[in-house]
N, C-alpha and C positions, 0 to 999 in steps of 0.2 A: 757794680761797684768795682773799682780798681783793687787788685790784690798784690801786695809786696810779700815776697818770701825771702827770709834771711837765714841762712844756715850759721849756726854758731857752735863753739866748742863749750863743754861744761867740764869743770868750772870755767867760767868766762875768762878768756885770756885777754891780753890787751888788744890783740888783733880783733877778737870778737866784739870787744866793746867799742872799737872804732867803727867796725862794720855795723853794729847795732845803731850807733849814733846816726849814721848815715841813713839806714833804713827807716828809722823812727822819723827823721827829718823829711824823707821823701814821702812816707805815708801821711804824715800830717799836712804837707804842702798839697798833696793831691787828694786829700780827704779819703785816703784808702785804708782798707783793712790790712792788717800785718800778721803774717805767720812767722813766729820764731821757731826755727826747726833745728833739732839736734839728732845726730845719728849716734846711737849707742852701739858700738861695734861688738859683734858676736865674740870675736876673738879676744877682746880685752874689755868686757862689759863692766861698767861701773854701776849698773843698775839705776841709771838715771831715770827719774820720773818727771812728768809734766809739772808737778807741783814744785819740785826742786828747781827746774829750769826757771819757772815763773817767779819764784822767790828770788832767785839769783838775779834775774833781770830787773825785777822791781826794787831790789836793794840797791842796784846801781842806778836806775833811771826813774824810779817812782813808778806809779801805775801808768801803763801804756794804754791809751784808748784804743778800742777796736782791735785789740791783740789777742791771738790765740797761740797757744804753745803745744808744739808737737815733738814727741820723741819717738823715733822708729828705731828698730834694731836692724842691722844689716852688716854685710861683709865689706862693702865698698862704699865709702862716704860719698864720693862723686855720683855713683849710680843711684844711691837712695836720694840724693838731692834732685837729680834729674826726674826721678819717678814722682817725688813729692811735688815738684813744680808743675810737671805735666798733669798729674791727677787733679791738682787744684786749679789748673788752668791760670797760673800765675801771669800777671801782666808785667811785672818787674821782678827780677832776682837780684839781690844785692849780695855780692860775694866779696871776701877779703882777698888781697893779692896773693897771700899764701895759699889759699884754696885755688885761685886761678893757676898758680905754679903747679900744684898737684894734678889738677885737670890737664894741663899741658903735657906733663910726663906720661899720664895715662893715655892721652890721644896720640902721642908719639908712636905708640905701639901699633896704631891703626892708620895714621895719616902721616904724609911727609911734612907738612907744615901746619902744625896744630894751633890754630887761632881759636882759643876757648870762646871768647865772646861770639864769634861768628858761628861756632859749633852750636852753642846754646841757643842762640837766636834762631838758627835753622831748626833745631830739634824742639824747641819750646815756643817759637814764635812770640817771644817776649823781649823787652828791654833788659840788658844786663848792665849792671852798675858795678865796677871793680873799685874797692876801696883800699887805699894804701895807708897802713898804719905807721906813723912816724916813731 
């Protein structure tokens, strides 16, 4: 079965809501499972739980079929997302344009021309969808 992974902020920002909207649409269209993923940073932890994340998403979107909610603690959001997507063998990762910008800045430290989507495709062997929030 196809798996879509969508990283989000908690509480849900407008950008996270736009990204979730697209991820839910893609998952529904492809009959896929959906992993809603949040990274609770060690350095400024808010003690986010799976239950709180699920409640926030369902308050905004209603019950999401075939969805699972994951909260991981980490130091770097981008690294945690890569690890989660790789561990779950995601077929599709839906990220917001703000997240893509952060990845681009991180990759500039290592590469001359950081193309985030190409980097993720190479590392994860999956489709990457970038969502712009208006």
